[in-house]
TIKELUM-503615 format. One record per residue (C-alpha): residue in one letter; y, x, z negated. Coordinates in steps of 0.1 Angstrom, whole numbers, padded with zeros to 4 digits, always signed. Layout:
BEGIN
aYXZ...
***
This chain:
BEGIN
x-0306+0371-0044x-0323+0357-0013x-0318+0322+0001x-0354+0312-0009x-0347+0321-0046x-0315+0302-0045x-0331+0271-0031x-0358+0273-0058x-0332+0276-0085x-0313+0246-0069x-0344+0224-0071x-0350+0234-0108x-0313+0227-0115x-0317+0193-0099x-0347+0186-0122x-0328+0197-0152x-0298+0176-0144x-0317+0147-0128x-0336+0137-0159x-0307+0130-0183x-0286+0117-0154x-0313+0092-0144x-0318+0082-0180x-0281+0077-0184x-0279+0056-0153x-0308+0034-0164x-0292+0031-0199x-0258+0022-0185x-0273-0004-0161x-0293-0019-0190x-0263-0019-0213x-0242-0037-0187x-0270-0062-0181x-0275-0070-0218x-0237-0072-0223x-0232-0095-0193x-0261-0118-0205x-0247-0118-0241x-0212-0125-0229x-0224-0153-0206x-0244-0169-0234x-0217-0164-0259x-0191-0179-0237x-0212-0210-0231x-0218-0214-0268x-0181-0209-0275x-0171-0236-0249x-0197-0261-0263x-0184-0253-0299x-0148-0257-0288x-0155-0291-0271x-0173-0303-0302x-0144-0291-0324x-0119-0309-0301x-0140-0341-0305x-0141-0337-0343x-0104-0330-0345x-0097-0362-0326x-0115-0383-0352x-0085-0383-0376x-0063-0397-0348x-0086-0426-0344x-0086-0431-0382x-0049-0430-0382x-0048-0458-0356x-0071-0479-0379x-0049-0471-0409x-0018-0480-0388x-0032-0515-0382x-0040-0518-0419x-0004-0508-0427x+0010-0533-0403x-0012-0560-0419x+0001-0551-0453x+0036-0552-0441x+0030-0587-0426x+0017-0599-0460x+0046-0584-0478x+0071-0600-0454x+0055-0634-0460x+0055-0629-0498x+0092-0619-0496x+0100-0651-0476x+0082-0672-0503x+0100-0654-0531x+0134-0659-0515x+0127-0696-0510x+0119-0699-0547x+0152-0680-0554x+0135-0652-0573x+0159-0624-0585x+0161-0590-0569x+0148-0574-0601x+0117-0597-0601x+0110-0591-0564x+0113-0553-0569x+0090-0554-0599x+0064-0573-0579x+0067-0548-0550x+0061-0519-0574x+0030-0536-0587x+0017-0542-0552x+0024-0505-0543x+0006-0492-0574x-0025-0513-0570x-0029-0505-0533x-0019-0468-0534x+0012-0474-0512x+0039-0448-0515x+0068-0470-0505x+0076-0506-0496x+0110-0516-0481x+0126-0549-0472x+0159-0548-0452x+0184-0573-0437x+0191-0576-0400x+0214-0545-0402x+0186-0523-0417x+0202-0522-0451x+0175-0522-0479x+0176-0553-0501x+0142-0549-0519x+0120-0518-0525x+0091-0505-0546x+0107-0473-0557x+0127-0467-0589x+0164-0469-0587x+0169-0431-0584x+0144-0425-0556x+0156-0457-0539x+0192-0444-0539x+0181-0411-0523x+0161-0429-0496x+0189-0453-0489x+0214-0424-0485x+0190-0407-0460x+0193-0437-0436x+0156-0441-0434x+0156-0479-0427x+0183-0476-0401x+0165-0451-0378x+0164-0460-0341x+0126-0465-0342x+0131-0497-0363x+0159-0512-0342x+0135-0532-0320x+0123-0550-0352x+0158-0558-0364x+0169-0570-0329x+0138-0592-0325x+0124-0573-0295x+0091-0564-0312x+0072-0581-0340x+0056-0549-0354x+0058-0511-0350x+0040-0480-0364x+0057-0446-0366x+0046-0411-0375x+0063-0387-0398x+0097-0404-0401x+0103-0393-0436x+0092-0364-0459x+0085-0369-0495x+0099-0345-0521x+0065-0327-0522x+0068-0320-0484x+0041-0344-0471x+0051-0367-0442x+0049-0405-0445x+0038-0428-0418x+0056-0463-0416x+0043-0496-0403x+0068-0524-0401x+0070-0561-0392x+0099-0585-0387x+0105-0611-0414x+0093-0646-0404x+0129-0659-0402x+0140-0627-0382x+0164-0619-0411x+0152-0583-0414x+0120-0563-0416x+0094-0551-0441x+0082-0515-0441x+0050-0501-0456x+0046-0463-0460x+0012-0445-0458x+0003-0408-0466x-0023-0397-0441x-0021-0359-0442x-0045-0354-0470x-0071-0377-0456x-0069-0361-0422x-0073-0326-0436x-0103-0336-0456x-0119-0352-0425x-0112-0322-0403x-0125-0297-0428x-0157-0315-0435x-0165-0320-0397x-0156-0285-0387x-0176-0269-0415x-0207-0288-0407x-0203-0281-0370x-0199-0243-0374x-0228-0241-0399x-0250-0259-0374x-0241-0234-0346x-0246-0204-0369x-0281-0216-0377x-0291-0219-0341x-0276-0188-0325x-0274-0150-0331x-0238-0152-0344x-0225-0135-0376x-0190-0152-0379x-0172-0182-0365x-0135-0189-0369x-0116-0221-0360x-0078-0218-0357x-0051-0243-0349x-0023-0236-0324x-0003-0216-0350x-0034-0193-0356x-0039-0208-0391x-0077-0209-0400x-0091-0244-0402x-0127-0233-0409x-0146-0199-0413x-0183-0196-0414x-0201-0162-0417x-0237-0150-0422x-0247-0139-0456x-0231-0106-0466x-0204-0107-0439x-0168-0105-0450x-0150-0138-0445x-0115-0123-0443x-0090-0148-0427x-0066-0121-0416x-0070-0113-0379x-0068-0078-0365x-0043-0071-0337x-0072-0072-0312x-0086-0104-0325x-0052-0120-0326x-0046-0109-0290x-0079-0125-0278x-0071-0159-0295x-0035-0159-0282x-0047-0152-0247x-0072-0181-0249x-0046-0206-0261x-0021-0194-0235x-0044-0194-0205x-0065-0224-0216x-0096-0205-0206x-0124-0185-0225x-0120-0148-0231x-0141-0120-0246x-0136-0085-0261x-0162-0058-0268x-0155-0038-0300x-0172-0005-0310x-0180+0002-0273x-0182+0040-0276x-0213+0059-0265x-0224+0067-0300x-0223+0031-0311x-0241+0020-0279x-0270+0045-0284x-0274+0046-0322x-0257+0016-0337x-0245-0018-0323x-0213-0031-0308x-0195-0064-0316x-0187-0089-0289x-0159-0114-0296x-0159-0146-0276x-0132-0172-0278x-0127-0206-0262x-0097-0231-0265x-0098-0265-0282x-0079-0294-0267x-0060-0323-0282x-0056-0359-0271x-0029-0348-0246x-0053-0324-0229x-0033-0293-0240x-0047-0265-0261x-0042-0271-0298x-0063-0242-0312x-0093-0220-0305x-0128-0211-0317x-0136-0174-0321x-0172-0161-0325x-0184-0126-0333x-0218-0116-0319x-0237-0083-0326x-0251-0065-0295x-0280-0041-0303x-0292-0016-0277x-0316+0006-0295x-0349-0011-0287x-0340-0017-0250x-0327+0018-0246x-0359+0034-0260x-0381+0015-0235x-0358+0023-0206x-0356+0060-0214x-0394+0062-0217x-0401+0044-0184x-0371+0057-0164x-0375+0093-0176x-0411+0095-0167x-0406+0079-0133x-0377+0104-0127x-0398+0134-0134x-0426+0122-0112x-0403+0116-0083x-0386+0149-0086x-0419+0168-0087x-0432+0149-0057x-0400+0156-0038x-0402+0193-0046x-0438+0196-0034x-0429+0179-0002x-0397+0199+0003x-0412+0234+0000x-0427+0235+0036x-0394+0223+0050x-0376+0249+0030x-0397+0277+0045x-0392+0264+0080x-0355+0264+0075x-0351+0297+0056x-0372+0320+0078x-0352+0315+0111x-0320+0317+0091x-0330+0350+0077x-0338+0363+0112x-0304+0351+0124x-0287+0368+0095x-0303+0402+0104x-0293+0399+0141x-0258+0389+0132x-0254+0419+0109x-0267+0442+0137x-0241+0425+0161x-0213+0433+0137x-0225+0469+0132x-0225+0474+0171x-0189+0460+0173x-0202+0429+0191x-0220+0449+0218x-0253+0431+0219x-0285+0449+0231x-0317+0435+0245x-0333+0431+0211x-0305+0409+0198x-0308+0387+0229x-0346+0384+0226x-0345+0375+0189x-0318+0349+0194x-0338+0333+0222x-0370+0333+0201x-0352+0316+0172x-0339+0288+0194x-0371+0282+0213x-0390+0250+0206x-0365+0238+0180x-0344+0207+0184x-0328+0208+0150x-0296+0224+0136x-0312+0258+0133x-0322+0258+0170x-0287+0247+0179x-0273+0275+0158x-0296+0301+0175x-0286+0289+0210x-0249+0288+0200x-0252+0324+0188x-0269+0335+0220x-0242+0319+0241x-0215+0334+0219x-0230+0369+0222x-0232+0364+0260x-0195+0355+0264x-0180+0374+0235x-0175+0406+0256x-0156+0386+0283x-0135+0369+0256x-0126+0403+0239x-0116+0418+0273x-0095+0387+0281x-0079+0389+0246x-0070+0425+0251x-0054+0418+0285x-0036+0387+0271x-0024+0407+0240x-0011+0435+0262x+0007+0410+0285x+0022+0392+0255x+0034+0425+0240x+0049+0434+0273x+0067+0401+0276x+0080+0403+0241x+0092+0438+0248x+0109+0426+0279x+0125+0397+0261x+0136+0421+0234x+0152+0443+0260x+0167+0413+0277x+0182+0402+0244x+0196+0437+0239x+0211+0437+0274x+0225+0402+0270x+0241+0410+0236x+0253+0443+0251x+0272+0424+0278x+0292+0406+0251x+0322+0423+0236x+0311+0444+0206x+0345+0455+0195x+0371+0430+0184x+0400+0454+0181x+0428+0453+0207x+0443+0488+0207x+0480+0487+0203x+0481+0449+0199x+0483+0441+0161x+0500+0408+0170x+0466+0392+0178x+0435+0391+0155x+0403+0380+0172x+0366+0377+0162x+0335+0360+0176x+0298+0356+0168x+0268+0344+0189x+0233+0336+0174x+0208+0325+0200x+0181+0301+0190x+0155+0321+0210x+0151+0357+0220x+0178+0351+0246x+0202+0322+0249x+0227+0304+0271x+0259+0306+0250x+0286+0331+0260x+0320+0343+0249x+0343+0369+0263x+0379+0382+0260x+0399+0410+0276x+0435+0420+0283x+0448+0410+0317x+0479+0431+0313x+0500+0444+0285x+0510+0410+0272x+0483+0385+0282x+0448+0381+0266x+0421+0362+0285x+0394+0345+0263x+0364+0324+0271x+0336+0305+0254x+0307+0285+0271x+0274+0268+0266x+0247+0266+0294x+0227+0234+0297x+0193+0251+0292x+0177+0275+0268x+0158+0308+0271x+0157+0331+0301x+0171+0307+0327x+0201+0299+0305x+0206+0336+0299x+0207+0344+0336x+0230+0315+0343x+0252+0327+0314x+0253+0362+0328x+0264+0349+0362x+0291+0326+0346x+0305+0355+0325x+0306+0378+0354x+0323+0353+0377x+0350+0346+0351x+0356+0383+0346x+0360+0388+0384x+0382+0358+0390x+0404+0363+0360x+0411+0399+0369x+0416+0390+0406x+0442+0363+0400x+0453+0350+0366x+0484+0331+0376x+0466+0298+0369x+0438+0292+0344x+0428+0259+0362x+0425+0278+0395x+0402+0303+0378x+0380+0274+0366x+0379+0258+0401x+0369+0291+0418x+0341+0298+0392x+0329+0262+0395x+0327+0264+0433x+0308+0297+0431x+0283+0283+0406x+0277+0252+0427x+0269+0272+0458x+0240+0291+0443x+0225+0267+0417x+0190+0255+0429x+0179+0245+0394x+0210+0222+0390x+0221+0239+0358x+0256+0236+0345x+0278+0251+0318x+0305+0238+0295x+0335+0261+0292x+0368+0265+0273x+0390+0293+0287x+0425+0303+0280x+0452+0330+0283x+0473+0339+0253x+0508+0352+0258x+0511+0379+0231x+0549+0377+0231x+0554+0340+0228x+0521+0327+0212x+0516+0303+0241x+0480+0296+0251x+0475+0283+0286x+0440+0268+0286x+0416+0246+0306x+0385+0228+0296x+0352+0221+0314x+0334+0194+0293x+0335+0216+0261x+0338+0207+0224x+0372+0199+0210x+0391+0230+0197x+0407+0234+0163x+0443+0247+0159x+0450+0264+0126x+0485+0253+0116x+0505+0271+0090x+0518+0238+0076x+0486+0216+0073x+0452+0232+0077x+0431+0226+0109x+0443+0202+0137x+0419+0189+0163x+0432+0189+0199x+0418+0154+0207x+0436+0148+0240x+0426+0180+0257x+0430+0184+0294x+0405+0199+0319x+0377+0185+0339x+0339+0182+0343x+0313+0207+0334x+0311+0237+0357x+0282+0238+0383x+0280+0200+0388x+0304+0192+0416x+0319+0219+0438x+0351+0200+0445x+0360+0193+0408x+0396+0197+0399x+0407+0211+0366x+0440+0207+0347x+0456+0230+0323x+0476+0226+0291x+0497+0247+0268x+0491+0252+0231x+0520+0268+0213x+0512+0289+0182x+0537+0299+0155x+0533+0333+0138x+0502+0331+0116x+0486+0302+0134x+0453+0304+0153x+0427+0287+0174x+0390+0281+0167x+0366+0272+0196x+0328+0268+0193x+0297+0254+0210x+0278+0223+0201x+0252+0244+0183x+0276+0245+0153x+0283+0207+0150x+0247+0197+0159x+0230+0221+0134x+0205+0200+0115x+0190+0202+0080x+0155+0192+0069x+0166+0155+0068x+0177+0157+0105x+0214+0153+0095x+0239+0171+0117x+0267+0194+0105x+0293+0174+0126x+0329+0182+0135x+0340+0166+0102x+0322+0192+0081x+0335+0219+0104x+0371+0206+0098x+0363+0206+0060x+0352+0242+0063x+0384+0252+0081x+0407+0233+0058x+0410+0259+0030x+0417+0288+0055x+0449+0305+0044x+0476+0318+0068x+0468+0354+0060x+0430+0350+0064x+0417+0373+0092x+0396+0359+0121x+0364+0375+0109x+0367+0358+0075x+0372+0325+0093x+0340+0331+0113x+0321+0342+0082x+0332+0311+0061x+0322+0287+0089x+0288+0304+0094x+0281+0304+0056x+0289+0266+0055x+0265+0260+0084x+0237+0280+0068x+0242+0263+0034x+0240+0229+0051x+0208+0236+0071x+0192+0253+0041x+0167+0273+0061x+0158+0247+0086x+0149+0263+0120x+0177+0267+0144x+0174+0244+0175x+0204+0255+0196x+0225+0286+0202x+0255+0290+0178x+0287+0305+0191x+0321+0307+0174x+0354+0324+0185x+0385+0326+0163x+0419+0341+0171x+0451+0343+0152x+0485+0351+0166x+0506+0371+0141x+0538+0369+0161x+0554+0393+0186x+0552+0430+0179x+0580+0441+0155x+0589+0405+0143x+0597+0404+0106x+0598+0367+0096x+0580+0334+0101x+0592+0300+0111x+0597+0274+0084x+0573+0245+0082x+0600+0220+0094x+0605+0241+0126x+0568+0246+0129x+0562+0209+0130x+0586+0206+0160x+0578+0237+0180x+0541+0242+0173x+0530+0210+0191x+0506+0210+0221x+0524+0207+0254
***
C-alpha cells in the first residue's frame, strides 16, 4: 500500500472517529455546564432554605423566654399568696390543696414552696409524687441557691427535672417576700416547641417546593433525626437515609458549609434518563454552631439539551472535516511525491552497497532544490550523507582494524603478564609448605603482582604487591617491580629489608611518571616456620592460628611505598608459625570490592571469611572460600580494582610427627 493510500485512509479514519468524538466532547461540555449551573442554583436555594429554617427554629427559643417571664410572674404571685396564707395561719393541708387547685386551673405541672434550706414545705403534687420529688433533691439544686441566699430575686432554669413520662420541666422561681425560702413554678415547653417547629418548617419547605424544580426536601436536626419531609406528588417520602445521603448530611454539619452529590451519574443515565443532584446546607442555632441540615434532591435532565448539541455540533464537525480534507489534498501531494522519489533513490543506494552514482546525486539535488521545508532538508541531508558515507566507511574499517589490533595486543599482553606469574603452586620435595595464589585484573592487564620461589633448600621467598595505576602502565611497572625483586632476592637474601631498599632505589631512579607500588615480602624458613618479612605501605596481613582463627598483624613493621623516596629505610619483623598455621596476604582490591549499593567488602568481612578455616584446610581452599565470599558480596557488580590473594600454610618441618599444644602455641606463636 502506497503512502498516498495510507494518508487517504488516515483522513477517512479521522472523519469516522472525529464525528462521535466531537459529539461526545460537546455533550460532556454541555453536561458539565448544566450540572454546574444546577449545582450553583441548588446550593443557593439550599443556603436560603437553611437560613430560613434556622430563623424558624429560633422562634421557640423566643417563646420560651416569654413563657419564662410568665412562669416567674406566676411564681411571684404564688409566693405572695403563701405569705398571706402563713400570716392567717392556714394549715399545710389547706395550703397544699389551694396550690393543687391553682396548678389544675392554670395547667401548671408542679408548684413548690421551700424554706431557706431548700426543704419543701408546700407543694401541688399528691403525697406520693411529692415524696419522690423531695427524695430527688430537686429544690436543693445549685441553680436555686442564689434565691435561698438572697443574691437574686428570680431565676429561670431549663430541664432541671424529668417527669415520669420523660418530658423535661422548666422551672421559674422567686424568693419569698420575707426571704424565708422560695417559690418554684414548673412549665412543660417541649410539646409546644415541637408543634411550633413542625408547623413553621412544613410551610417553609412547601413554599420552596412550589417555587423551584425540587422533588424532595428533608430537614434534620444535629442527630440526623428528620424534623420535616416534603416531596413532590408520587415521590417516596422515606425517612431512612442511604449511606451516601447520610454522608453528605454529616459532612455538611461537620464542616459548616454546603455540599453536593450527583447520583446516577453513569453515561447511560446522562444520555437516556436523568441524574439526581443532592444539595445540602447547614442550619445554625442561637450559639452560631450547626444544629442540623437541610437536604434537597433535584432532577437533572439532559435529553433535550443533548439532542440539540448533537445536531449542531455533529453537522459542524462534518463540515469542518470535509473542508480540511479538501484543503489538505494539495499539500499531501506536494509532500508525498518527493518522499517517493527519495525512497527510490535510498533503495538504489542500499542495493549498490552505499556506492552512489551520478543519478543518485542528481535526484537528491533535484528533490532538495527550491524547498525550505522538512522534505528539502531531508533531501539535502541525504545528499550530504551520500557524499561523506564512503569516507566514513573507510575510516570505520581503519578504526575497526586498529581496535582489533589493540585488543589482540592487549590479549597477548595479558597472556604474557599472566605467564610471568607462577602457574604451579607445588614445591617439589617440600611438603612442609602449602602455597596458593590468585590474581584477577580489573582490565585486560593490571598492576597487581605476586611471586614466590625457593632461595635455597630451606628458604622460600614470597611477594605480593599493588601498583598505584591501572592498565598498561601499571602492568609495565608491575613487570619491572617483579623482575627487580627476583634479581635482588637471588643476589643477596640475607636481609629482606635490604632487598626492599635496593628495589625501592632502583624504582625511584627510572620512574618519570611518579608511579609507586605497595609491597609485602617475606622469607619463610621451612625448618622453623619463621617468616622474616618487611612491608612497604601494604594491607595488614592475617595469620591463621591453630588456636583461634585469623589474627591481624596490626603493628606491622616496614616503611613507605616503593618508588616514592629513594632513601626510604625499611624495617623487618619475624612472624613465627606453628605447624598447621599460615599467612594470608592480599591487595586492597579484596577489601575495597563494592556491591551495587557502593558498600565495601572491608577487612572485617575478610576476617569473617577466614574465621571458619580449619587447621587441615589447604591453601587453595582458603583462596577459593575468600573469593566466593567476595563474589557473593558484590553480586555481579563490575570489578573496579585488581584482586590478588596469596595464602601459605606451614605444616611443620619435614618428618615431624606431632603438633604443639594450644597453650604452647599461645606462647611461641607470637609475632616477634
